[in-house]
MDAnalysis code that builds the backbone (N, CA, C; Angstrom):
import MDAnalysis as mda
import numpy as np

u = mda.Universe.empty(744, n_residues=248, atom_resindex=np.repeat(np.arange(248), 3), trajectory=True)
u.add_TopologyAttr("name", ["N", "CA", "C"] * 248)
u.add_TopologyAttr("resid", np.arange(1, 249))
u.add_TopologyAttr("resname", ["MET", "MET", "ARG", "LYS", "ARG", "TYR", "PHE", "ALA", "PHE", "PHE", "LEU", "VAL", "ALA", "ALA", "ILE", "VAL", "CYS", "LEU", "ALA", "ALA", "MET", "PRO", "SER", "PHE", "ALA", "ALA", "SER", "THR", "ARG", "PHE", "VAL", "LYS", "ASP", "SER", "GLU", "GLY", "GLY", "ILE", "VAL", "GLU", "ILE", "PRO", "ALA", "GLU", "VAL", "THR", "LYS", "ALA", "ALA", "PRO", "LEU", "ILE", "GLY", "ALA", "PHE", "ALA", "GLN", "MET", "THR", "GLU", "MET", "LEU", "THR", "ALA", "GLY", "SER", "GLY", "LYS", "ILE", "SER", "ALA", "ALA", "ALA", "THR", "ASN", "ASN", "ILE", "SER", "ASP", "TYR", "PHE", "LYS", "GLN", "VAL", "PHE", "PRO", "ASP", "TYR", "VAL", "LYS", "SER", "ASN", "PRO", "ASN", "ASN", "TYR", "ASN", "SER", "SER", "ALA", "VAL", "GLU", "ASP", "LEU", "ILE", "ALA", "SER", "GLY", "THR", "GLN", "VAL", "VAL", "TYR", "GLY", "PRO", "ASP", "SER", "PHE", "PHE", "SER", "ASP", "ASP", "GLN", "LYS", "ARG", "GLN", "LEU", "ALA", "SER", "ALA", "ASN", "ILE", "ALA", "TYR", "VAL", "ALA", "ILE", "ASN", "ASN", "ILE", "ARG", "ASN", "VAL", "ASP", "GLY", "MET", "CYS", "GLU", "SER", "PHE", "GLY", "ILE", "ILE", "GLY", "SER", "ILE", "LEU", "GLY", "PRO", "GLU", "GLU", "GLU", "LYS", "ARG", "ALA", "ALA", "ASP", "PHE", "VAL", "ASP", "TYR", "TYR", "ARG", "GLY", "ASN", "ILE", "GLY", "LEU", "ALA", "LYS", "LEU", "ARG", "THR", "ASP", "GLY", "VAL", "LYS", "ASP", "LYS", "LEU", "ARG", "PHE", "LEU", "SER", "VAL", "PHE", "TYR", "SER", "ALA", "ASP", "THR", "TYR", "THR", "THR", "ILE", "ASN", "GLY", "LYS", "ASP", "ILE", "CYS", "ASN", "GLU", "TYR", "ILE", "GLU", "ALA", "ALA", "GLY", "GLY", "ILE", "ASN", "VAL", "ALA", "LYS", "ASP", "TYR", "MET", "PRO", "LYS", "THR", "GLY", "GLY", "ASN", "THR", "LEU", "ILE", "VAL", "ASP", "ALA", "GLU", "GLN", "ILE", "VAL", "ALA", "TRP", "ASN", "PRO"])
u.atoms.positions = np.array([
    [-37.540, 0.998, 52.913],
    [-37.439, 2.341, 52.563],
    [-35.870, 2.972, 52.777],
    [-35.206, 2.198, 53.712],
    [-33.961, 2.659, 53.966],
    [-32.993, 2.249, 52.801],
    [-33.297, 1.217, 52.048],
    [-32.390, 0.693, 51.094],
    [-32.757, 1.493, 49.930],
    [-33.925, 2.139, 49.697],
    [-33.835, 3.179, 48.659],
    [-33.327, 4.265, 48.717],
    [-33.225, 4.822, 50.050],
    [-32.442, 6.120, 50.432],
    [-30.855, 5.719, 50.104],
    [-30.523, 4.584, 50.381],
    [-29.195, 4.501, 50.398],
    [-28.792, 4.264, 48.690],
    [-29.671, 3.666, 47.815],
    [-29.600, 3.632, 46.519],
    [-29.587, 4.890, 45.844],
    [-30.424, 5.966, 46.358],
    [-30.479, 7.136, 45.522],
    [-29.190, 7.954, 46.155],
    [-28.624, 7.792, 47.454],
    [-27.739, 8.490, 47.638],
    [-26.213, 8.081, 46.792],
    [-26.085, 6.917, 46.570],
    [-25.027, 6.303, 45.893],
    [-25.208, 6.714, 44.161],
    [-26.502, 6.562, 43.890],
    [-26.873, 6.992, 42.599],
    [-26.304, 8.615, 42.313],
    [-26.632, 9.275, 43.048],
    [-26.377, 10.800, 42.955],
    [-24.808, 10.964, 43.153],
    [-24.320, 10.138, 44.069],
    [-22.704, 10.415, 44.213],
    [-21.890, 9.782, 43.037],
    [-22.455, 8.912, 42.382],
    [-21.799, 8.251, 41.185],
    [-21.884, 9.396, 40.231],
    [-23.014, 9.890, 39.868],
    [-23.283, 11.060, 39.061],
    [-22.316, 12.096, 39.131],
    [-22.132, 12.662, 40.307],
    [-21.361, 13.716, 40.677],
    [-19.838, 13.543, 40.587],
    [-19.492, 12.036, 40.725],
    [-18.069, 11.764, 40.539],
    [-17.819, 11.664, 39.043],
    [-18.740, 11.062, 38.145],
    [-18.490, 11.185, 36.704],
    [-18.487, 12.483, 36.162],
    [-19.269, 13.472, 36.784],
    [-19.338, 14.770, 36.083],
    [-18.044, 15.449, 36.421],
    [-17.463, 15.065, 37.603],
    [-16.110, 15.711, 38.248],
    [-15.047, 15.328, 37.407],
    [-14.925, 13.996, 36.655],
    [-13.815, 13.380, 36.051],
    [-13.689, 14.141, 34.909],
    [-12.242, 14.445, 34.567],
    [-11.765, 15.090, 33.264],
    [-12.071, 14.491, 32.113],
    [-12.254, 15.017, 30.880],
    [-13.033, 14.221, 29.694],
    [-11.789, 14.328, 28.860],
    [-11.442, 13.420, 28.332],
    [-10.248, 13.173, 27.665],
    [-10.781, 12.929, 26.034],
    [-10.252, 14.084, 25.261],
    [-10.722, 13.937, 23.864],
    [-9.746, 13.084, 23.058],
    [-10.302, 12.693, 21.980],
    [-9.450, 11.653, 21.160],
    [-8.325, 12.460, 20.537],
    [-7.195, 11.740, 20.416],
    [-5.960, 12.319, 19.969],
    [-5.730, 12.139, 18.492],
    [-6.724, 11.159, 18.027],
    [-6.583, 10.975, 16.739],
    [-7.893, 10.804, 16.080],
    [-8.083, 10.631, 14.724],
    [-9.333, 10.487, 13.827],
    [-8.896, 10.093, 12.712],
    [-9.886, 9.581, 11.852],
    [-9.728, 8.803, 10.719],
    [-10.313, 9.555, 9.465],
    [-9.615, 9.625, 8.325],
    [-9.934, 10.102, 7.131],
    [-9.857, 9.050, 5.902],
    [-10.462, 9.252, 5.059],
    [-10.576, 8.340, 3.698],
    [-9.809, 8.914, 2.663],
    [-8.870, 8.239, 2.066],
    [-8.239, 8.534, 0.890],
    [-8.885, 8.137, -0.565],
    [-8.418, 8.631, -1.458],
    [-8.971, 8.653, -2.787],
    [-9.171, 7.072, -3.151],
    [-8.385, 6.194, -2.533],
    [-8.590, 4.709, -3.055],
    [-9.220, 4.036, -2.011],
    [-10.020, 4.876, -1.119],
    [-11.145, 4.046, -0.116],
    [-10.238, 3.669, 1.145],
    [-9.021, 3.813, 1.085],
    [-8.236, 3.414, 2.394],
    [-8.427, 4.315, 3.671],
    [-8.450, 3.873, 4.754],
    [-8.632, 4.663, 5.911],
    [-7.543, 4.946, 6.612],
    [-6.989, 6.217, 6.919],
    [-5.818, 6.630, 7.244],
    [-6.198, 7.332, 8.849],
    [-5.434, 7.233, 9.649],
    [-5.360, 7.851, 11.041],
    [-4.450, 8.900, 10.930],
    [-5.060, 10.115, 11.529],
    [-4.510, 11.299, 11.491],
    [-4.680, 11.865, 12.935],
    [-3.777, 12.946, 13.285],
    [-4.110, 13.740, 14.466],
    [-5.518, 14.197, 14.533],
    [-6.040, 14.304, 15.727],
    [-7.291, 14.905, 15.835],
    [-7.215, 16.406, 15.248],
    [-6.327, 17.220, 15.662],
    [-5.979, 18.741, 15.256],
    [-4.873, 18.778, 14.360],
    [-5.191, 19.181, 13.042],
    [-3.925, 19.132, 12.192],
    [-3.561, 20.630, 12.157],
    [-2.263, 21.034, 12.414],
    [-1.847, 22.443, 12.497],
    [-0.658, 22.535, 11.454],
    [-0.030, 21.261, 11.018],
    [0.966, 21.305, 10.105],
    [0.975, 20.209, 9.028],
    [0.504, 20.774, 7.849],
    [0.097, 20.087, 6.719],
    [1.172, 20.230, 5.550],
    [1.314, 19.091, 4.746],
    [2.193, 19.482, 3.503],
    [1.644, 18.660, 2.428],
    [0.988, 19.718, 1.419],
    [0.209, 19.560, 0.077],
    [1.611, 19.120, -0.643],
    [1.488, 18.318, -1.502],
    [2.702, 17.585, -2.501],
    [2.539, 18.255, -3.989],
    [1.509, 19.104, -4.292],
    [1.351, 19.681, -5.628],
    [1.006, 21.154, -5.412],
    [1.261, 21.663, -6.220],
    [0.871, 23.250, -6.372],
    [-0.601, 23.680, -5.900],
    [-1.331, 22.859, -6.720],
    [-2.837, 23.161, -6.690],
    [-3.419, 22.868, -5.217],
    [-2.828, 21.738, -4.640],
    [-3.332, 21.380, -3.194],
    [-2.749, 22.319, -2.194],
    [-1.611, 23.189, -2.551],
    [-1.216, 24.315, -1.630],
    [-1.977, 25.514, -1.640],
    [-2.727, 25.521, -3.225],
    [-3.546, 26.719, -2.897],
    [-4.880, 26.411, -2.447],
    [-5.407, 25.224, -2.581],
    [-6.645, 24.732, -1.966],
    [-6.606, 24.805, -0.337],
    [-5.180, 24.264, 0.246],
    [-5.292, 24.517, 1.539],
    [-5.221, 25.790, 2.034],
    [-4.519, 26.794, 1.493],
    [-4.558, 28.071, 1.885],
    [-6.038, 28.572, 1.705],
    [-6.808, 28.199, 0.736],
    [-8.047, 28.851, 0.638],
    [-8.899, 28.241, 1.698],
    [-8.700, 26.884, 1.852],
    [-9.774, 26.338, 2.760],
    [-9.337, 26.630, 4.282],
    [-8.274, 27.095, 4.674],
    [-7.794, 27.339, 6.114],
    [-7.859, 28.887, 6.296],
    [-8.068, 29.564, 5.084],
    [-8.459, 31.093, 5.091],
    [-7.116, 31.739, 5.688],
    [-5.883, 31.015, 5.181],
    [-4.608, 31.665, 5.381],
    [-4.389, 31.622, 6.914],
    [-4.707, 30.553, 7.504],
    [-4.315, 30.497, 8.918],
    [-3.142, 29.823, 9.421],
    [-2.019, 29.524, 8.142],
    [-0.632, 29.118, 8.544],
    [-0.521, 27.742, 8.916],
    [-1.228, 26.871, 8.155],
    [-1.227, 25.283, 8.364],
    [0.009, 24.622, 7.347],
    [0.362, 25.335, 6.468],
    [1.217, 24.640, 5.493],
    [2.794, 24.514, 6.274],
    [3.367, 23.329, 6.548],
    [4.604, 23.238, 6.949],
    [5.762, 22.811, 6.102],
    [5.149, 22.411, 4.787],
    [6.044, 22.078, 3.868],
    [5.167, 22.075, 2.459],
    [5.802, 22.208, 1.490],
    [5.096, 22.329, 0.070],
    [6.074, 21.861, -1.107],
    [5.391, 21.812, -2.217],
    [6.172, 21.685, -3.431],
    [6.682, 22.821, -3.992],
    [7.974, 23.325, -3.230],
    [8.557, 24.674, -3.180],
    [8.737, 24.987, -4.704],
    [8.980, 24.312, -5.681],
    [9.069, 24.792, -7.211],
    [7.727, 25.304, -7.642],
    [6.564, 25.066, -6.947],
    [5.374, 25.728, -7.557],
    [4.963, 26.875, -6.584],
    [5.922, 27.298, -5.706],
    [5.492, 28.250, -4.840],
    [6.400, 29.567, -5.117],
    [5.521, 30.408, -6.055],
    [6.136, 31.627, -6.561],
    [6.058, 32.694, -5.588],
    [6.669, 34.024, -5.985],
    [6.702, 35.223, -5.270],
    [5.150, 35.705, -5.103],
    [4.641, 35.358, -6.154],
    [2.903, 35.852, -5.939],
    [2.240, 35.040, -5.040],
    [2.305, 33.813, -4.874],
    [1.838, 32.911, -4.070],
    [2.233, 33.414, -2.779],
    [3.338, 33.832, -2.370],
    [3.748, 34.176, -1.132],
    [2.916, 35.651, -0.690],
    [2.735, 36.499, -1.887],
    [2.319, 37.528, -1.760],
    [0.764, 37.734, -1.271],
    [0.106, 36.614, -1.956],
    [-1.471, 36.457, -1.762],
    [-1.378, 35.771, -0.424],
    [-0.747, 34.889, -0.098],
    [-0.685, 33.877, 1.294],
    [0.578, 34.278, 2.052],
    [0.661, 35.277, 2.747],
    [1.768, 35.772, 3.318],
    [2.167, 34.879, 4.736],
    [0.944, 34.145, 5.062],
    [1.031, 33.133, 6.351],
    [1.911, 32.238, 5.931],
    [1.990, 31.839, 4.594],
    [2.999, 30.704, 4.007],
    [4.351, 30.736, 4.539],
    [4.863, 32.136, 4.334],
    [6.111, 32.509, 4.640],
    [6.654, 32.246, 6.295],
    [5.596, 32.432, 6.930],
    [5.506, 32.361, 8.622],
    [5.409, 30.753, 8.968],
    [4.829, 30.142, 7.984],
    [4.487, 28.649, 8.435],
    [5.678, 27.759, 7.943],
    [6.302, 28.131, 6.866],
    [7.279, 27.423, 6.283],
    [8.520, 28.195, 5.946],
    [9.004, 29.039, 7.068],
    [10.178, 29.954, 6.767],
    [11.529, 29.045, 6.169],
    [11.517, 27.853, 6.539],
    [12.836, 27.085, 6.061],
    [12.589, 26.588, 4.580],
    [11.454, 27.045, 3.980],
    [11.107, 26.554, 2.633],
    [11.350, 24.907, 2.473],
    [10.726, 24.096, 3.449],
    [10.809, 22.895, 3.245],
    [10.168, 22.189, 2.110],
    [10.631, 21.180, 1.485],
    [10.203, 20.705, 0.291],
    [9.197, 19.424, 0.779],
    [8.008, 19.564, 0.436],
    [7.128, 18.174, 0.822],
    [7.528, 16.842, -0.005],
    [8.081, 17.048, -1.125],
    [8.750, 15.636, -1.683],
    [9.815, 15.220, -0.980],
    [10.317, 15.808, -0.187],
    [11.654, 15.205, 0.471],
    [11.319, 14.806, 1.825],
    [11.544, 13.388, 2.132],
    [11.217, 12.636, 3.491],
    [11.990, 13.570, 4.599],
    [13.237, 13.708, 4.600],
    [13.946, 14.518, 5.457],
    [13.329, 15.777, 5.956],
    [12.789, 16.578, 4.757],
    [12.274, 18.047, 5.166],
    [10.962, 17.767, 5.779],
    [10.168, 16.771, 5.685],
    [8.800, 16.687, 6.007],
    [9.072, 16.226, 7.619],
    [10.293, 15.446, 8.044],
    [10.415, 14.987, 9.292],
    [10.900, 16.288, 9.852],
    [11.814, 17.214, 9.322],
    [12.457, 18.336, 10.149],
    [11.352, 19.506, 10.289],
    [10.225, 19.526, 9.469],
    [9.211, 20.548, 9.561],
    [8.167, 20.033, 10.547],
    [8.204, 19.084, 11.018],
    [7.369, 18.763, 12.083],
    [5.995, 18.361, 11.560],
    [5.879, 18.106, 10.282],
    [4.535, 17.744, 9.479],
    [3.885, 16.664, 10.213],
    [2.460, 16.759, 10.104],
    [1.641, 15.772, 10.681],
    [1.061, 14.957, 9.714],
    [0.712, 15.515, 8.571],
    [0.073, 14.825, 7.582],
    [0.639, 15.487, 6.405],
    [0.881, 14.456, 5.278],
    [1.277, 14.638, 3.948],
    [0.131, 14.301, 2.880],
    [-0.087, 15.055, 1.853],
    [-1.080, 14.438, 0.906],
    [-1.016, 14.987, -0.470],
    [-1.252, 13.821, -1.351],
    [-1.132, 13.989, -2.727],
    [-0.981, 12.789, -3.417],
    [-0.548, 12.639, -4.714],
    [-0.333, 11.464, -5.500],
    [0.525, 10.460, -4.910],
    [-0.199, 9.102, -4.859],
    [0.534, 8.104, -4.115],
    [1.831, 7.756, -4.914],
    [2.154, 8.129, -6.083],
    [3.555, 7.907, -6.640],
    [4.585, 8.595, -6.150],
    [4.438, 9.740, -5.380],
    [5.528, 10.469, -4.844],
    [6.432, 9.772, -4.181],
    [5.976, 8.751, -3.350],
    [6.952, 8.071, -2.382],
    [6.963, 6.546, -2.739],
    [8.253, 6.071, -2.517],
    [8.371, 4.616, -2.765],
    [7.989, 3.873, -1.340],
    [7.774, 2.658, -1.449],
    [7.338, 2.040, -0.337],
    [8.199, 1.907, 1.165],
    [9.690, 2.232, 0.496],
    [10.429, 2.469, 1.805],
    [10.388, 4.057, 2.398],
    [10.242, 4.893, 1.647],
    [9.752, 6.268, 2.226],
    [8.566, 6.236, 2.677],
    [7.728, 5.640, 2.380],
    [6.305, 5.663, 3.190],
    [6.454, 4.990, 4.485],
    [7.431, 4.080, 4.396],
    [7.692, 3.314, 5.913],
    [8.370, 4.307, 6.780],
    [9.374, 5.229, 6.344],
    [10.170, 6.208, 6.818],
    [9.012, 7.210, 7.567],
    [8.148, 7.637, 6.742],
    [6.936, 8.459, 7.072],
    [6.260, 8.015, 8.205],
    [5.944, 6.795, 8.146],
    [5.049, 6.247, 9.231],
    [6.077, 6.112, 10.643],
    [7.315, 5.533, 10.209],
    [8.226, 5.755, 11.538],
    [8.345, 7.060, 12.409],
    [8.076, 8.177, 11.556],
    [8.068, 9.401, 12.071],
    [6.600, 9.968, 12.490],
    [5.801, 8.946, 12.410],
    [4.492, 9.482, 12.908],
    [3.744, 10.560, 11.939],
    [4.189, 10.556, 10.746],
    [3.651, 11.245, 9.679],
    [2.607, 10.665, 8.852],
    [1.316, 10.886, 8.788],
    [0.293, 10.296, 8.187],
    [0.525, 10.602, 6.664],
    [0.094, 9.679, 5.898],
    [0.224, 9.927, 4.421],
    [-1.075, 9.521, 3.762],
    [-1.794, 10.743, 3.159],
    [-3.184, 10.539, 2.640],
    [-2.899, 10.591, 0.915],
    [-3.159, 9.384, 0.335],
    [-3.134, 9.455, -1.177],
    [-4.337, 10.166, -1.879],
    [-4.036, 11.329, -2.800],
    [-5.002, 11.804, -3.346],
    [-4.684, 11.815, -4.859],
    [-5.199, 10.636, -5.616],
    [-4.758, 10.531, -6.990],
    [-5.497, 10.911, -8.009],
    [-6.720, 11.332, -7.962],
    [-7.466, 11.528, -9.249],
    [-7.804, 12.916, -9.250],
    [-6.935, 13.590, -10.095],
    [-6.920, 15.127, -10.392],
    [-7.240, 15.278, -11.897],
    [-7.477, 14.366, -12.716],
    [-7.505, 14.478, -14.056],
    [-8.952, 14.800, -14.502],
    [-9.970, 14.917, -13.802],
    [-11.370, 15.339, -14.180],
    [-11.982, 16.107, -13.044],
    [-13.047, 16.695, -13.380],
    [-13.861, 17.660, -12.313],
    [-14.186, 16.782, -11.137],
    [-14.733, 15.640, -11.404],
    [-15.116, 14.799, -10.399],
    [-14.189, 14.308, -9.329],
    [-12.886, 14.009, -9.989],
    [-11.651, 14.002, -9.099],
    [-11.295, 14.809, -8.415],
    [-11.068, 16.113, -8.989],
    [-10.717, 17.395, -8.211],
    [-11.898, 17.590, -7.069],
    [-13.044, 17.534, -7.221],
    [-14.144, 17.630, -6.218],
    [-13.636, 16.667, -5.095],
    [-13.609, 15.454, -5.453],
    [-13.273, 14.597, -4.205],
    [-11.980, 14.877, -3.614],
    [-10.897, 15.273, -4.447],
    [-9.729, 15.807, -3.803],
    [-9.873, 17.013, -2.603],
    [-10.791, 17.876, -3.295],
    [-11.112, 19.030, -2.289],
    [-11.612, 18.580, -1.042],
    [-12.661, 17.663, -1.201],
    [-13.328, 17.221, 0.091],
    [-12.367, 16.370, 0.881],
    [-11.318, 15.630, 0.535],
    [-10.345, 15.051, 1.378],
    [-9.365, 16.025, 1.975],
    [-8.976, 16.939, 1.379],
    [-8.303, 17.695, 1.756],
    [-8.865, 18.770, 2.980],
    [-10.236, 19.065, 2.652],
    [-11.030, 19.496, 3.719],
    [-11.343, 18.643, 5.051],
    [-11.482, 17.343, 5.010],
    [-11.600, 16.554, 6.019],
    [-10.205, 16.269, 6.780],
    [-9.084, 16.514, 6.143],
    [-7.746, 16.361, 6.614],
    [-7.593, 17.558, 7.701],
    [-8.078, 18.680, 7.074],
    [-7.555, 20.000, 7.982],
    [-8.692, 20.235, 9.016],
    [-9.825, 19.985, 8.812],
    [-10.640, 20.099, 9.853],
    [-12.106, 20.463, 9.677],
    [-12.994, 20.593, 10.552],
    [-14.477, 20.805, 10.452],
    [-14.719, 22.100, 9.706],
    [-14.381, 23.078, 9.978],
    [-14.490, 24.307, 9.201],
    [-13.859, 24.158, 7.902],
    [-12.773, 23.592, 7.761],
    [-12.268, 23.570, 6.350],
    [-13.030, 22.554, 5.474],
    [-13.560, 21.460, 6.062],
    [-14.291, 20.565, 5.217],
    [-15.743, 21.158, 4.928],
    [-16.239, 22.300, 5.586],
    [-17.633, 22.855, 5.305],
    [-17.252, 23.881, 4.102],
    [-15.869, 24.342, 4.171],
    [-15.577, 25.328, 3.059],
    [-15.033, 24.551, 1.866],
    [-14.697, 23.465, 1.836],
    [-14.593, 22.528, 0.830],
    [-15.803, 22.240, -0.163],
    [-16.930, 21.965, 0.924],
    [-18.224, 21.632, 0.309],
    [-18.768, 22.780, -0.356],
    [-18.586, 23.939, 0.310],
    [-18.991, 25.272, -0.350],
    [-18.319, 25.554, -1.777],
    [-16.932, 25.333, -1.701],
    [-16.378, 25.657, -3.071],
    [-16.691, 24.578, -4.143],
    [-16.987, 23.323, -3.619],
    [-17.325, 22.301, -4.701],
    [-18.441, 22.851, -5.372],
    [-19.570, 23.166, -4.580],
    [-20.911, 23.691, -4.901],
    [-20.467, 24.957, -6.051],
    [-19.685, 25.914, -5.689],
    [-19.303, 27.104, -6.629],
    [-18.697, 26.754, -7.772],
    [-17.613, 25.751, -7.793],
    [-16.850, 25.092, -8.736],
    [-17.789, 24.492, -9.878],
    [-18.678, 23.619, -9.390],
    [-19.377, 22.881, -10.050],
    [-20.669, 23.780, -11.001],
    [-20.981, 24.459, -10.119],
    [-22.106, 25.610, -10.420],
    [-21.503, 26.421, -11.823],
    [-20.119, 26.932, -11.701],
    [-19.721, 27.773, -12.801],
    [-19.392, 26.918, -14.027],
    [-18.851, 25.621, -13.872],
    [-18.926, 24.734, -15.066],
    [-20.075, 24.347, -15.575],
    [-21.210, 24.486, -14.760],
    [-22.607, 24.075, -15.428],
    [-23.037, 25.402, -16.033],
    [-22.754, 26.559, -15.467],
    [-23.298, 27.701, -15.931],
    [-22.656, 27.951, -17.230],
    [-21.240, 27.594, -17.541],
    [-20.737, 27.900, -18.841],
    [-21.062, 26.811, -19.731],
    [-21.501, 25.691, -19.607],
    [-22.065, 24.567, -20.372],
    [-23.455, 25.270, -20.885],
    [-24.140, 25.791, -19.988],
    [-25.622, 26.167, -20.219],
    [-25.473, 27.212, -21.523],
    [-24.472, 28.320, -21.117],
    [-24.474, 29.560, -21.885],
    [-23.679, 29.008, -23.274],
    [-23.066, 27.957, -23.488],
    [-22.624, 27.642, -24.785],
    [-23.082, 26.330, -25.357],
    [-24.396, 26.112, -24.834],
    [-24.988, 24.882, -25.351],
    [-25.485, 25.172, -26.977],
    [-25.818, 26.447, -27.046],
    [-26.473, 26.411, -28.319],
    [-25.436, 26.960, -29.494],
    [-24.070, 26.995, -29.010],
    [-23.245, 27.513, -30.273],
    [-22.953, 26.405, -30.975],
    [-23.064, 26.712, -32.505],
    [-23.043, 25.745, -33.607],
    [-21.747, 25.662, -34.066],
    [-21.176, 26.927, -34.342],
    [-19.758, 26.849, -34.867],
    [-18.700, 26.843, -33.687],
    [-18.521, 25.566, -33.251],
    [-17.424, 25.538, -32.077],
    [-16.138, 25.934, -32.244],
    [-15.430, 26.559, -31.609],
    [-14.027, 26.753, -31.915],
    [-13.152, 25.602, -31.704],
    [-12.352, 25.087, -32.815],
    [-11.423, 24.175, -32.753],
    [-10.089, 24.540, -31.978],
    [-9.918, 23.956, -30.681],
    [-8.823, 24.540, -29.880],
    [-7.850, 23.436, -29.638],
    [-6.556, 23.877, -29.609],
    [-5.534, 23.028, -29.554],
    [-4.687, 23.762, -28.292],
    [-4.190, 22.839, -27.110],
    [-3.673, 23.438, -26.154],
    [-2.041, 22.958, -26.309],
    [-1.070, 23.750, -26.548],
    [0.091, 23.588, -27.044],
    [1.351, 24.029, -25.988],
    [2.173, 23.191, -25.430],
    [3.281, 23.747, -24.743],
    [4.796, 23.350, -25.350],
    [5.644, 24.490, -25.188],
    [6.796, 24.167, -25.962],
    [7.896, 24.392, -24.791],
    [9.046, 23.289, -24.970],
    [9.996, 23.287, -23.880],
    [10.976, 22.387, -24.608],
    [12.350, 22.731, -24.414],
    [13.372, 22.123, -24.746],
    [13.303, 21.336, -26.301],
    [12.775, 22.392, -27.274],
    [12.594, 21.976, -28.893],
    [11.516, 21.058, -28.813],
    [10.431, 20.908, -27.950],
    [9.430, 19.854, -28.249],
    [8.134, 20.470, -27.962],
    [7.350, 20.236, -28.563],
    [5.819, 20.423, -28.418],
    [5.076, 19.297, -27.681],
    [4.234, 19.653, -26.421],
    [3.392, 18.686, -26.100],
    [1.879, 18.990, -25.961],
    [0.819, 18.462, -25.734],
    [-0.432, 18.773, -25.685],
    [-1.018, 18.068, -24.646],
    [-2.290, 18.214, -24.641],
    [-3.364, 17.412, -23.864],
    [-4.372, 16.832, -24.607],
    [-5.009, 15.565, -24.104],
    [-6.066, 14.915, -24.672],
    [-7.208, 14.788, -23.810],
    [-8.042, 13.868, -24.097],
    [-9.138, 13.899, -23.214],
    [-9.240, 13.586, -21.951],
    [-8.021, 12.920, -21.508],
    [-7.684, 12.649, -20.164],
    [-7.398, 13.622, -19.037],
    [-7.143, 15.061, -19.589],
    [-6.726, 16.126, -18.823],
    [-7.954, 16.745, -18.366],
    [-8.048, 17.224, -17.289],
    [-8.994, 18.109, -16.807],
    [-9.190, 19.336, -17.665],
    [-8.213, 19.973, -18.218],
    [-8.372, 21.260, -19.235],
    [-9.512, 20.590, -20.280],
    [-9.421, 19.352, -20.762],
    [-10.329, 19.008, -21.865],
    [-11.726, 19.361, -21.525],
    [-12.273, 19.135, -20.091],
    [-13.419, 19.300, -19.522],
    [-13.845, 20.676, -19.721],
    [-12.873, 21.641, -19.360],
    [-12.999, 23.162, -19.289],
    [-13.371, 23.494, -20.935],
    [-12.247, 23.024, -21.826],
    [-12.683, 23.433, -23.100],
    [-14.031, 23.427, -23.614],
    [-14.550, 22.078, -23.353],
    [-15.821, 21.824, -23.715],
    [-16.817, 22.458, -23.084],
    [-16.826, 22.628, -21.661],
    [-17.735, 23.388, -20.909],
    [-17.877, 25.008, -21.616],
    [-16.554, 25.303, -22.097],
    [-16.629, 26.644, -22.688],
    [-17.126, 26.610, -24.108],
    [-17.417, 25.620, -24.741],
    [-17.924, 25.434, -26.041],
    [-17.095, 25.197, -27.007],
    [-15.865, 24.757, -26.653],
    [-14.761, 24.512, -27.599],
    [-14.580, 22.859, -27.937],
    [-13.655, 22.617, -28.992],
    [-13.527, 21.422, -29.485],
    [-12.193, 21.168, -29.117],
    [-11.525, 20.029, -28.450],
    [-10.138, 19.908, -28.350],
    [-9.698, 19.196, -29.347],
    [-8.873, 19.461, -30.266],
    [-8.673, 18.627, -31.542],
    [-7.916, 17.381, -31.355],
    [-7.121, 17.435, -30.110],
    [-6.371, 16.581, -29.608],
    [-6.877, 15.481, -28.425],
    [-8.370, 15.584, -28.649],
    [-8.897, 14.760, -27.523],
    [-8.777, 13.482, -27.517],
    [-8.649, 12.858, -28.919],
    [-8.319, 11.317, -29.099],
    [-7.014, 10.988, -29.204],
    [-6.034, 11.952, -29.041],
    [-4.479, 11.837, -29.372],
    [-3.855, 10.823, -28.499],
    [-3.084, 9.855, -29.016],
    [-2.057, 9.197, -28.296],
    [-0.857, 9.030, -29.063],
    [0.195, 9.376, -28.800],
    [1.381, 9.327, -29.515],
    [1.735, 7.822, -29.874],
    [2.465, 7.592, -30.973],
    [2.775, 6.298, -31.253],
    [3.901, 5.535, -30.533],
    [4.533, 6.359, -29.878],
    [5.576, 5.831, -28.856],
    [5.138, 5.611, -27.599],
    [3.826, 5.723, -27.214],
    [3.316, 5.401, -26.096],
    [3.928, 6.235, -24.873],
    [3.576, 5.999, -23.718],
    [3.958, 6.829, -22.643],
    [2.858, 7.722, -22.098],
    [3.270, 8.643, -21.291],
    [2.035, 9.716, -20.375],
    [2.355, 10.990, -21.261],
    [3.684, 11.385, -21.726],
    [3.880, 12.629, -22.400],
    [3.544, 12.603, -23.801],
    [2.530, 13.619, -23.822],
    [1.838, 13.745, -25.292],
    [2.604, 14.469, -26.349],
    [3.578, 14.060, -26.647],
    [4.575, 14.656, -27.624],
    [3.799, 14.911, -29.003],
    [3.936, 16.157, -29.729],
    [3.330, 16.302, -30.961],
    [4.281, 17.032, -31.891],
    [4.248, 16.706, -33.273],
    [5.350, 17.550, -33.990],
    [4.265, 18.512, -34.980],
    [5.158, 19.513, -35.525],
    [4.505, 20.699, -36.397],
    [3.541, 20.182, -37.218],
    [4.059, 19.118, -38.002],
    [2.945, 18.254, -38.995],
    [1.723, 18.138, -38.385],
    [1.613, 17.412, -37.352],
    [0.343, 16.826, -36.778],
    [-0.515, 18.133, -36.288],
    [0.176, 19.288, -35.839],
    [-0.583, 20.624, -35.500],
    [-1.248, 21.295, -36.619],
    [-0.530, 21.053, -37.801],
    [-0.846, 21.612, -39.033],
    [-1.970, 20.680, -39.498],
    [-1.905, 19.463, -39.467],
    [-3.024, 18.461, -39.889],
    [-4.292, 18.830, -39.002],
    [-4.209, 19.049, -37.578],
    [-5.499, 19.180, -36.987],
    [-5.980, 20.351, -37.410],
    [-5.223, 21.400, -37.691],
    [-5.763, 22.762, -38.053],
    [-6.932, 23.431, -37.225],
    [-6.246, 23.832, -35.920],
    [-6.953, 24.242, -34.719],
    [-7.497, 25.661, -35.348],
])
């Protein structure tokens, strides 16, 4: 009987001691990049650096303008962007550029995310040495890739942002689906060509560009969908004769 009392006493004492011990929250967590790699990042991300303009906009939307951008692709940040997201001016007052390793270090950035091709292996080692996590987000050429990208950005920024990202994906896919539904019966589809002009050169987009999906969802036909220039390369240069031949 005495042994049982002692055991009960020690059990209660142990429970009280455990309850009184301070709890230590994890200082890091893990996210998955677009290539399936696992990246360790801080448990709470307060300074993030998107590498492209679209990701800066997505970051602002998902964080509800709570000032988490510490560096960005500054050439994509317009005065209108700053007007819509005034927190950006406060969170990146020195206009740090996310594509410059020195700026990322100076800004105190915790996580940088975007296409893997932005940095060399040596630059990635510099980032790692400065305890800056790098999350590759490579697929932005189609709707599925963009949806995946939104989810990755949400998972980097935190639980609330991850939930907003999921809600936005539903909204985004829903609008595209609605457009397809409403244009499904269109018989005489518009023959469409997207043309950009710069430095005396015309360029266009083919079926590998996400805008091709938008064109088709809107009931159009991208006349350059299968176009590949004879010179090869990623830039789709097109001349005036070809544009006339397509007759958009």
